[in-house]
VEXZA-293451 format. One line per 10 residues: number of its first residue (from 1); their letters; for each residue x, y, z of N, C-alpha, C. Coordinates in Angstrom, 3 decimals. Atoms other than C-alpha are relative to their C-alpha. Layout:
<recs>
NUM> A> X/Y/Z/X/Y/Z/X/Y/Z ~ ...
</recs>
This chain:
<recs>
1> MEFDYFYNRD> 1.516/-1.038/0.314/-0.472/-0.271/-0.157/1.429/1.186/-0.479 ~ -1.040/-1.228/-0.309/1.453/3.323/-0.759/-0.705/1.283/0.363 ~ 0.700/-1.587/-0.602/0.387/6.575/1.294/0.618/1.442/-0.478 ~ -0.435/-1.392/0.412/0.509/10.104/0.039/0.835/0.963/1.115 ~ -0.766/-1.311/-1.052/2.615/13.177/1.223/-0.976/0.657/1.022 ~ 0.528/-1.359/-0.468/1.491/15.874/3.542/-0.260/1.092/-0.733 ~ 0.180/-1.308/0.307/0.496/19.178/1.768/-0.233/0.952/0.995 ~ 0.400/-1.012/-1.097/-0.189/21.574/4.632/-1.748/-0.220/-0.405 ~ 1.103/0.558/0.079/-3.591/19.792/4.566/-0.797/0.484/1.114 ~ 0.539/-0.413/-1.774/-6.354/20.934/7.279/-0.348/-1.219/0.972
11> GDRYSFYMLP> 0.193/1.314/-0.763/-5.695/18.342/10.123/-1.704/-0.005/0.330 ~ 1.136/0.516/0.047/-9.534/18.807/10.860/-0.957/-0.918/-0.654 ~ 0.289/1.145/1.168/-10.168/16.388/8.168/0.133/-1.480/0.930 ~ -0.568/1.189/-0.767/-8.642/13.729/10.808/-0.842/-0.101/1.132 ~ 0.258/0.341/-1.347/-10.077/12.214/13.868/0.767/-0.422/0.964 ~ -1.134/0.380/-0.883/-8.051/11.731/16.959/-0.627/-0.418/1.022 ~ -0.122/0.690/-1.696/-7.670/9.877/20.384/1.361/0.687/0.471 ~ -0.824/-0.215/-1.094/-5.960/12.052/23.180/0.808/-1.081/0.503 ~ -0.941/0.980/-1.098/-3.203/9.658/24.608/1.189/1.114/0.833 ~ -0.930/-1.143/-1.040/-2.042/11.375/28.111/1.356/-0.650/-0.162
21> KILISGDIFK> -1.533/0.245/0.227/1.686/11.430/27.572/0.962/-0.657/1.285 ~ -0.168/0.740/-0.870/1.984/10.141/30.942/-0.222/-1.483/-0.044 ~ -0.025/1.274/0.169/0.592/7.063/30.303/1.257/-0.815/-0.852 ~ -1.287/0.224/0.587/3.446/6.708/27.907/1.475/-0.463/0.969 ~ -1.415/-0.313/-0.782/6.341/7.886/29.986/-0.337/-0.151/1.881 ~ 0.467/0.355/-1.440/4.821/7.334/33.501/0.643/-1.060/0.369 ~ -0.453/1.653/-0.698/6.426/4.406/35.659/-0.714/-0.623/0.585 ~ 1.018/0.420/-0.802/3.433/3.998/37.226/-0.911/-0.461/-1.172 ~ 1.051/0.954/1.006/1.789/2.619/33.926/1.042/-0.485/-0.974 ~ -1.377/0.929/0.743/5.097/0.991/32.664/-0.504/-1.395/-0.675
31> NLSSDSKILY> 0.524/1.377/0.545/3.427/-2.141/32.526/-1.184/-0.181/-0.696 ~ 0.984/0.043/0.697/0.484/-1.308/31.032/-0.011/-0.366/-1.349 ~ 0.325/0.734/1.436/-0.666/-2.787/27.795/-0.049/1.422/-0.785 ~ 0.375/-0.953/0.689/-0.308/-0.731/24.948/-1.743/-0.163/-0.509 ~ 0.933/0.320/0.226/-3.958/-1.921/23.822/-0.662/0.397/1.319 ~ 0.686/-1.090/-0.963/-5.078/-0.409/26.985/0.472/1.058/0.405 ~ 0.031/-1.277/0.552/-3.504/2.707/26.600/-0.706/0.657/-1.033 ~ 0.586/-0.468/1.284/-5.263/3.280/23.349/-1.824/0.157/0.707 ~ 0.987/0.162/-0.578/-8.470/1.966/25.132/-0.471/1.103/1.089 ~ 0.290/-0.884/-1.207/-8.144/3.915/27.950/-0.594/1.738/-0.764
41> SCLLERTSLS> 0.510/-1.085/0.713/-8.085/7.140/25.389/-1.016/0.433/-0.657 ~ 1.088/-0.240/0.786/-10.943/6.364/23.805/-1.422/-0.087/0.739 ~ 1.344/-0.336/-1.123/-12.845/6.139/26.796/0.060/1.410/0.641 ~ -0.748/-1.375/-0.644/-11.134/9.358/27.924/-1.101/0.880/-1.156 ~ 1.068/-0.577/1.344/-13.234/10.607/24.800/-1.330/0.134/0.398 ~ 1.727/0.243/0.208/-16.397/9.309/25.251/-0.309/0.664/1.910 ~ 0.934/-0.070/-0.721/-16.515/10.383/29.053/0.286/1.843/0.054 ~ 0.680/-1.139/0.202/-16.049/13.912/27.912/-1.432/0.276/-1.015 ~ 1.232/0.077/0.699/-18.962/13.566/25.519/-0.920/-0.103/0.988 ~ 0.696/-0.401/-1.475/-20.679/12.620/28.614/-0.263/0.782/0.563
51> AKNNWLDDEK> -0.167/-1.219/-0.485/-19.960/15.398/30.205/-1.539/0.851/-0.716 ~ 0.833/-0.701/0.269/-21.478/17.514/28.200/-1.358/-0.168/-0.586 ~ 1.208/0.440/0.590/-24.741/15.553/27.680/-0.326/-0.246/0.982 ~ 0.566/0.015/-1.108/-24.913/15.394/31.222/-0.411/-1.063/0.610 ~ 0.208/1.936/0.156/-24.680/11.541/31.437/0.759/-0.113/1.551 ~ -0.373/0.036/-1.498/-24.291/11.813/35.619/-1.146/-0.766/0.699 ~ 0.748/0.815/-0.958/-24.748/9.413/38.273/-0.875/1.182/0.967 ~ 0.807/-0.842/-0.943/-26.720/10.738/41.545/1.120/0.754/0.565 ~ -1.106/-1.164/-0.907/-23.250/12.123/43.200/0.528/0.664/-1.167 ~ -0.639/-0.855/1.073/-22.881/13.945/39.851/1.680/-0.550/-0.556
61> RVYIIFTIDQ> -1.630/0.561/0.734/-19.709/11.707/38.652/-0.735/-0.392/-1.271 ~ 0.279/0.430/1.811/-19.784/11.055/34.643/0.162/-1.838/-0.050 ~ -0.078/1.477/0.395/-20.336/7.648/33.488/-0.001/0.127/-1.863 ~ 0.128/0.566/1.241/-20.306/5.966/30.066/-0.369/-1.147/-0.382 ~ 0.867/1.338/0.255/-21.838/3.014/28.564/1.105/-0.267/-1.655 ~ -0.410/0.652/1.377/-19.434/1.283/25.905/0.165/-1.667/-0.001 ~ -0.363/1.748/-0.143/-19.713/-2.567/25.329/0.825/-0.079/-0.413 ~ -1.493/0.882/0.380/-17.431/-5.407/24.513/0.287/0.143/-1.241 ~ -0.325/0.008/1.690/-18.404/-4.980/20.971/0.284/1.191/-0.690 ~ -0.385/-1.166/0.301/-18.070/-1.485/20.950/1.836/0.043/0.022
71> VMEVLNKSNK> -0.961/0.163/-0.273/-14.540/-2.157/22.303/0.833/-1.058/-0.560 ~ -0.854/0.926/1.339/-13.666/-5.120/19.630/-0.202/0.728/-0.973 ~ 0.082/-0.731/1.003/-14.587/-2.721/17.303/1.049/1.370/-0.366 ~ -0.713/-1.286/-0.102/-12.682/0.211/18.375/1.620/-0.413/-0.056 ~ -1.677/0.378/0.100/-9.235/-1.731/18.745/0.354/-0.744/-1.060 ~ -0.798/0.826/1.233/-9.693/-4.049/16.301/-0.083/-1.612/0.647 ~ -0.140/0.986/-0.722/-9.844/-7.145/18.855/-0.553/-0.727/0.103 ~ 1.425/1.374/-0.690/-11.277/-10.434/19.633/-0.940/0.631/1.322 ~ 1.295/-0.089/-0.716/-14.090/-11.013/22.166/0.957/0.343/1.352 ~ -0.562/0.828/-0.966/-11.246/-12.722/24.743/1.381/1.325/0.139
81> TSVKVLDELE> -1.023/-1.064/-0.039/-8.500/-9.790/24.184/-0.642/1.571/0.847 ~ 0.873/-0.851/-0.655/-11.171/-7.079/24.659/-0.469/0.129/1.305 ~ 0.473/0.585/-1.812/-12.097/-8.899/28.260/1.097/0.693/0.660 ~ -1.534/0.245/-0.838/-8.793/-9.050/28.976/0.489/1.795/-0.051 ~ -0.491/-1.173/-0.357/-7.899/-5.181/28.139/-0.888/1.119/0.988 ~ 0.818/-1.245/-1.052/-10.868/-3.511/30.159/0.104/-0.854/1.117 ~ -0.466/0.570/-1.555/-9.760/-6.087/33.224/1.060/0.531/0.431 ~ -1.348/-0.262/-0.168/-6.481/-5.114/32.990/-0.419/2.066/0.401 ~ 0.175/-1.050/-0.692/-7.705/-1.201/32.969/-0.770/0.106/1.330 ~ 0.971/0.029/-0.947/-10.037/-1.669/35.569/0.916/-0.907/1.682
91> KIGLIERKRQ> -0.798/0.322/-0.845/-7.236/-3.725/38.008/0.960/0.627/0.154 ~ -0.580/-1.621/-0.342/-5.069/-0.581/37.795/-0.680/1.005/0.727 ~ 0.888/-0.958/-0.278/-7.754/1.497/38.445/-0.640/0.917/-0.577 ~ 0.559/-1.730/0.748/-8.237/4.087/35.762/-1.588/-0.504/-0.408 ~ 1.079/0.501/-0.139/-11.527/2.254/35.516/-0.937/-0.512/0.786 ~ 1.073/0.652/-0.912/-14.539/1.248/37.387/-1.246/-0.397/-0.955 ~ 1.466/0.216/0.271/-17.353/-0.713/36.359/-1.474/-0.394/0.920 ~ 1.408/0.246/-0.901/-21.131/-1.137/37.942/-1.039/-0.340/-0.856 ~ 0.814/0.564/1.053/-23.425/-3.492/36.944/-1.055/0.409/0.382 ~ 1.547/-0.676/0.198/-27.064/-2.277/35.971/-0.972/-1.182/0.425
101> GLGKPNLIYV> 0.843/0.762/-0.157/-28.108/-5.985/35.883/-1.431/-0.109/-0.956 ~ 1.125/0.011/0.506/-31.286/-7.229/34.140/0.393/0.344/-1.426 ~ -0.400/-0.028/1.908/-29.159/-7.974/30.592/0.208/1.561/-0.259 ~ -0.953/-1.277/0.113/-27.998/-4.051/30.953/1.405/0.136/-0.232 ~ -0.999/-0.043/0.062/-24.871/-3.020/30.071/0.619/0.609/1.153 ~ -0.690/-0.471/-1.164/-22.081/-1.914/32.577/-0.017/1.267/-0.248 ~ -0.100/-1.251/-0.467/-22.048/1.367/33.768/1.747/0.399/0.156 ~ -1.709/-0.346/-0.029/-17.856/2.694/32.952/0.348/1.226/0.247 ~ -0.458/-1.189/-0.446/-16.540/5.411/35.185/1.542/0.038/-0.043 ~ -1.078/-0.584/0.310/-13.680/6.454/33.992/1.147/1.020/0.831
111> KDFMTAVNAE> -1.556/-0.434/-0.865/-10.380/7.405/36.535/-0.049/1.265/-0.448 ~ -1.186/-1.740/0.930/-8.448/10.879/36.298/1.310/-1.005/0.460 ~ -1.107/0.491/0.476/-5.295/9.453/35.216/1.294/0.476/1.479 ~ -0.776/-0.857/-0.714/-3.448/12.387/36.993/0.273/0.073/1.791 ~ 0.157/0.185/-1.288/-4.590/11.736/40.534/0.998/-0.954/0.787 ~ -1.053/1.239/-0.629/-2.213/8.765/40.842/1.105/0.456/-0.324 ~ -1.244/-0.030/0.014/0.686/10.744/40.072/0.453/1.401/0.331 ~ 0.029/-0.969/-1.125/-0.105/14.008/41.841/-0.921/0.275/1.139 ~ 0.949/0.271/-0.927/-1.049/13.714/44.915/-1.349/1.307/-0.156 ~ 0.429/-1.014/-0.405/-2.232/17.484/44.968/-1.377/-0.495/-1.241
121> CKNYTSEVKD> 1.388/0.142/0.753/-5.368/16.262/42.193/-0.907/-0.902/0.503 ~ 0.509/1.223/-1.034/-6.633/13.597/44.675/-1.436/0.835/0.463 ~ 1.224/-0.347/-0.605/-9.216/16.023/45.961/-0.638/1.634/-0.947 ~ -0.044/-0.857/1.074/-9.707/17.989/42.475/-1.748/0.116/0.076 ~ 2.159/0.187/0.496/-13.389/16.512/41.572/-0.609/0.727/0.894 ~ 1.301/-0.569/-1.148/-14.877/17.470/44.961/0.278/1.182/0.410 ~ -0.280/-1.376/-0.140/-13.384/21.019/45.088/-0.329/0.728/-0.916 ~ 0.855/-0.068/0.585/-14.335/21.356/42.382/-2.127/0.636/-0.676 ~ 1.724/-0.049/-0.001/-17.871/20.418/42.423/-0.715/0.620/1.317 ~ 0.805/-0.869/-0.609/-18.314/22.315/45.782/0.217/1.260/-0.063
131> LHFRNEESTL> 0.209/-1.552/0.334/-17.007/25.519/44.413/-0.976/0.405/-1.282 ~ 1.908/0.145/0.783/-19.985/24.959/41.692/-0.910/0.166/0.148 ~ 1.667/0.034/-0.603/-22.870/24.668/43.420/0.336/1.464/1.346 ~ 0.280/-1.730/-0.146/-21.269/27.627/45.425/0.161/1.103/-0.795 ~ 0.789/-0.967/1.059/-21.279/29.832/42.783/-0.342/0.489/-0.695 ~ 1.233/0.103/1.029/-23.651/28.606/40.772/-0.643/1.615/0.215 ~ 0.997/-1.464/-0.495/-25.962/31.647/42.085/0.525/1.026/-0.632 ~ -0.640/-1.205/0.588/-23.861/34.173/41.861/0.491/0.157/-1.007 ~ -0.352/0.338/1.893/-22.618/33.346/38.103/-1.061/0.282/-0.735 ~ 0.817/-0.677/0.390/-25.719/33.787/37.246/-0.785/1.310/-0.011
141> QEVKKLQGSN> 0.498/-1.364/-0.142/-26.399/37.060/38.692/1.206/1.046/-0.851 ~ -1.321/-0.953/0.840/-22.934/38.134/37.038/-0.759/-0.430/-1.699 ~ 0.261/0.052/1.510/-24.262/37.130/33.583/-1.189/0.877/-0.270 ~ 1.198/-0.896/0.233/-27.935/38.865/34.050/0.431/1.160/-0.102 ~ -0.499/-1.167/0.323/-25.735/41.861/34.827/0.626/0.382/-1.465 ~ -0.480/-0.241/1.260/-23.689/41.511/31.825/-0.895/0.046/-1.553 ~ 0.516/0.029/0.640/-26.678/40.898/29.732/-1.166/1.106/-0.280 ~ 0.849/-0.984/-0.382/-28.563/44.081/31.316/1.003/1.375/-0.773 ~ -1.047/-1.375/0.597/-25.322/46.344/30.115/0.197/-0.123/-1.271 ~ 0.195/0.444/1.362/-25.440/44.647/26.651/-0.886/0.046/-1.108
151> TNYIKTDISN> 0.711/0.277/0.823/-27.814/45.362/24.491/-0.169/-0.672/-1.484 ~ -0.100/1.139/1.155/-26.731/43.392/21.274/0.004/-1.342/0.417 ~ 0.107/1.628/-0.442/-26.183/40.201/23.504/-1.257/-0.584/0.073 ~ 1.075/0.371/-0.380/-29.497/40.528/24.720/-1.028/-0.271/-1.315 ~ 0.246/0.501/1.019/-30.762/40.812/21.240/0.011/-1.880/-0.538 ~ -0.572/1.220/1.039/-28.781/37.915/19.715/-0.842/-1.477/1.028 ~ 0.247/1.180/-1.140/-29.863/35.778/23.113/-1.396/-0.629/-0.440 ~ 1.392/0.004/0.293/-33.419/36.463/22.549/-0.252/-0.729/-1.691 ~ 0.504/0.805/1.711/-33.381/35.338/18.671/0.570/-1.624/0.113 ~ -0.301/1.350/-0.381/-31.439/32.064/19.382/-0.834/-0.597/0.633
161> KNKRGETQAL> 0.555/0.775/-0.583/-33.636/31.226/21.775/-1.383/-0.473/-0.481 ~ 1.199/0.561/0.703/-36.939/31.409/19.591/0.336/-0.457/-1.148 ~ -0.461/1.036/1.415/-34.992/29.904/16.972/-0.016/-1.271/0.461 ~ 0.025/1.537/-0.393/-34.383/26.999/18.676/-0.491/-0.759/0.993 ~ 1.370/0.315/-1.097/-36.800/26.958/21.883/1.435/-0.270/0.689 ~ -0.815/0.553/-1.266/-35.078/25.097/25.064/1.072/-1.243/-0.943 ~ -1.286/1.000/0.091/-32.116/23.264/23.570/1.365/-0.094/0.216 ~ -1.599/0.017/0.241/-28.670/22.186/23.819/0.828/-0.301/-0.860 ~ -0.610/-0.179/0.996/-26.131/22.738/21.483/1.070/-1.362/0.734 ~ -0.976/1.019/-0.425/-23.892/19.527/21.442/0.998/-0.405/-1.168
171> GRFQNVYLTK> -0.808/-0.119/0.987/-21.393/17.894/19.522/1.785/0.588/-0.186 ~ -0.680/-0.397/0.130/-17.729/18.561/19.255/0.251/1.631/-0.872 ~ 0.136/-1.292/0.128/-18.432/21.972/17.240/-1.276/0.473/0.473 ~ 1.634/-0.926/-0.235/-21.642/22.741/19.219/-0.878/0.154/-0.554 ~ 1.096/-0.127/1.351/-23.876/22.565/16.138/-0.901/-0.764/0.036 ~ 1.021/0.810/-0.218/-26.280/19.902/17.155/-0.610/0.634/0.742 ~ 0.920/-0.133/-1.078/-29.122/21.010/18.693/-1.131/-0.761/0.075 ~ 1.062/0.804/0.002/-31.733/18.748/20.359/-0.416/0.301/1.472 ~ 0.609/-0.442/-0.737/-33.712/19.853/23.302/-0.140/-1.923/0.915 ~ -0.412/1.155/-1.186/-33.827/17.235/26.654/-0.742/-1.110/-0.243
181> SQIEKLKEEI> 1.703/1.313/0.521/-37.279/15.417/25.189/0.897/-0.707/-1.319 ~ -0.385/0.887/1.326/-35.361/14.441/21.882/0.893/-0.939/0.463 ~ -1.611/0.977/-0.277/-31.880/13.381/23.562/-1.001/-1.228/1.210 ~ 0.588/1.042/-0.765/-34.356/11.327/26.215/-0.234/-1.395/-1.118 ~ 0.796/0.869/0.619/-36.369/9.886/23.282/1.358/-0.887/-1.291 ~ -0.611/0.623/0.933/-33.165/9.236/20.933/0.680/-1.127/0.933 ~ -0.941/0.597/-0.984/-31.436/7.519/24.045/-0.585/-1.383/-0.203 ~ 0.563/1.595/-0.351/-33.994/4.571/24.030/0.271/-0.654/-1.467 ~ -0.067/0.457/1.227/-33.712/4.463/20.253/1.358/-0.781/-0.008 ~ -1.199/0.223/0.456/-30.137/4.413/20.320/1.043/0.016/1.369
191> PYQLENYIER> -0.783/-0.198/-1.471/-28.555/3.640/23.879/1.146/0.044/-0.435 ~ -1.410/-0.061/-0.043/-25.027/2.930/22.983/0.972/0.671/-1.176 ~ -1.021/-0.433/1.418/-24.438/4.990/19.764/-0.229/1.479/0.051 ~ 0.601/-1.259/0.270/-26.012/8.226/20.319/1.087/0.778/0.004 ~ -1.350/-1.113/0.482/-22.668/9.906/21.114/0.553/-0.338/-0.975 ~ -0.365/-0.037/1.805/-21.138/8.648/17.975/-0.320/0.809/-0.967 ~ 0.688/-0.684/0.976/-23.705/9.757/16.043/-0.653/1.680/-0.332 ~ -0.014/-1.224/0.020/-23.970/12.844/17.526/1.342/0.963/-0.124 ~ -0.767/-1.097/0.377/-20.495/14.062/16.994/0.399/-0.345/-1.427 ~ -0.122/-0.167/1.590/-20.344/12.432/13.474/-1.032/0.690/-0.663
201> LSAYMKSTGR> 1.044/-1.190/0.365/-23.483/15.045/12.675/1.187/1.187/-0.233 ~ -0.725/-1.137/-0.007/-21.493/17.671/14.162/1.041/0.165/-1.200 ~ -1.511/0.116/0.834/-18.004/16.923/12.122/-0.666/-0.019/-1.192 ~ 0.417/0.003/1.349/-19.924/16.156/9.155/-0.474/1.373/-0.717 ~ 0.324/-1.372/-0.381/-21.927/19.397/9.456/0.925/1.389/-0.211 ~ -1.329/-1.038/-0.389/-18.657/21.360/9.992/0.836/0.204/-1.250 ~ -1.202/0.290/1.409/-16.575/19.640/6.985/-0.681/0.846/-1.045 ~ 0.684/0.238/1.348/-19.295/19.845/4.411/-0.781/1.911/-0.100 ~ 0.673/-1.098/-0.024/-21.088/23.559/5.541/-1.216/-0.446/-0.402 ~ 1.269/0.420/0.201/-24.328/21.747/5.482/-0.820/0.133/1.157
211> SYKDHKATIL> 1.005/-0.146/-1.121/-27.391/21.954/7.694/-1.560/-0.539/0.088 ~ 1.177/0.812/0.414/-30.721/20.221/8.306/-0.680/0.519/1.260 ~ 1.129/-0.745/-0.820/-33.759/21.424/9.755/-0.571/-1.052/1.153 ~ 0.166/1.042/-1.516/-34.332/18.543/12.608/1.246/-0.911/-0.306 ~ -1.477/1.027/-0.778/-30.988/17.087/14.107/-0.422/-1.288/0.420 ~ 0.865/1.256/-0.215/-33.560/14.460/15.453/0.023/-1.081/-0.589 ~ 0.776/0.908/1.313/-35.148/12.979/12.691/1.786/-0.244/-0.957 ~ -1.254/0.349/0.638/-31.137/13.341/11.064/0.371/-0.925/0.258 ~ -0.590/1.146/-0.793/-29.976/11.109/13.494/-0.637/-1.503/-0.234 ~ 0.893/1.440/-0.275/-32.628/8.519/13.662/-0.004/-0.745/-1.748
221> SWFYQDQGNK> -0.169/0.286/1.045/-32.259/8.406/9.703/0.627/-0.461/-0.441 ~ -0.857/1.148/0.572/-28.996/7.571/9.202/0.454/-1.037/1.143 ~ -0.200/0.990/-0.657/-28.859/5.197/12.036/-0.793/-0.811/-0.439 ~ 0.594/0.550/0.713/-31.948/3.519/10.360/0.682/-1.046/-1.071 ~ -0.995/0.356/1.444/-29.633/3.526/7.160/0.994/-0.650/0.412 ~ -0.955/1.056/-0.811/-26.906/1.830/9.358/-0.306/-1.015/0.230 ~ 0.295/1.388/-0.789/-28.713/-0.975/10.448/-0.889/-0.732/-1.170 ~ 0.460/0.671/1.254/-29.965/-1.661/7.000/1.174/-0.568/-0.885 ~ -1.752/0.878/0.575/-26.074/-2.187/5.734/0.111/-1.007/1.248 ~ -0.338/0.873/-1.093/-25.582/-4.280/8.940/-0.705/-1.354/-0.659
231> KGKSLVRKTD> 0.505/0.941/0.404/-28.234/-6.499/7.348/-0.001/-0.608/-1.688 ~ 0.086/0.518/1.863/-26.944/-6.649/3.878/-0.045/0.399/-1.200 ~ 0.252/-1.115/0.614/-27.415/-3.869/2.314/1.172/0.704/-0.847 ~ -0.902/-0.730/0.486/-25.151/-1.956/0.028/0.186/0.856/1.141 ~ -0.831/-1.319/-1.043/-22.473/0.459/1.516/-0.072/1.332/-0.265 ~ 0.365/-1.698/0.149/-22.844/4.279/1.655/0.952/0.367/-1.279 ~ -0.919/-0.257/1.064/-21.377/5.444/-1.675/0.148/1.365/0.393 ~ -0.696/-1.280/-0.101/-19.421/8.851/-1.747/-1.453/1.202/-0.448 ~ 0.837/-1.242/-0.028/-22.370/10.578/-3.335/-1.371/-0.476/0.938 ~ 0.967/-0.126/-0.627/-24.929/9.397/-0.848/0.464/1.284/1.818
241> YEKGAHL> -0.550/-1.325/-0.761/-22.660/11.551/1.752/-0.711/1.066/-0.493 ~ -0.227/-1.591/0.403/-22.758/14.428/-0.560/-1.700/0.197/-0.039 ~ 1.299/-0.090/-0.073/-26.871/13.961/-0.619/-0.447/0.762/1.315 ~ 0.610/-0.002/-1.437/-26.734/14.079/3.518/-1.221/-1.378/-0.070 ~ 1.241/0.822/-0.673/-28.890/11.056/3.779/1.086/-1.552/0.742 ~ -0.721/0.564/-1.191/-25.989/9.179/5.615/1.086/0.242/1.183 ~ -1.323/-0.915/-0.448/-23.162/9.758/8.075/1.394/-1.170/-0.711
</recs>
């Protein structure tokens, strides 16, 4: 296989996983396999998406849902190897799995890798959480003051709210708009892949400049088409992407 050279192209056309340097150079992680480090970086990215989408438990801790099948797909490894990699991450303490029972997938809590390296980070999460609750009301007051002193800002804010309603801006480029109700309904139909579809839609619209009237309908349309492809239908063609029929 022959690969092309780089010609000062835009790096945004690629998708990357961020692998913390400390996982490569830190002594505490020197016995961790490469597969485990790669998977941790994938789970770390998913945790960031979950945080944006408010996937929090009763203690305000971010959790993700990442099945064995998804691990097998992202690592391109067998079931046996994927299970071993997850066990390795849990053994060293980088993740914690919580069983839901009744055939439901495990919840996965991705732990902060820096807390084992820097003692000052150990209480970081709780301190930030306390700070957030203490300052939440005062922050809202400051925002109100800012809006009161900036007429242009107020007009823009009202316009956007009327246009989008009570929506959340989601995705890497904050350009996927869904209401809380739409998110809940999508979670029922696409429980394990919703974050991925949101990110793919966000990147697709950013890279192509396309826009859609109903982002929920677009995600569902692409999900149903993907399900059809898995059952043996033809693969997505470039022209299909250009028409906006697929992800």
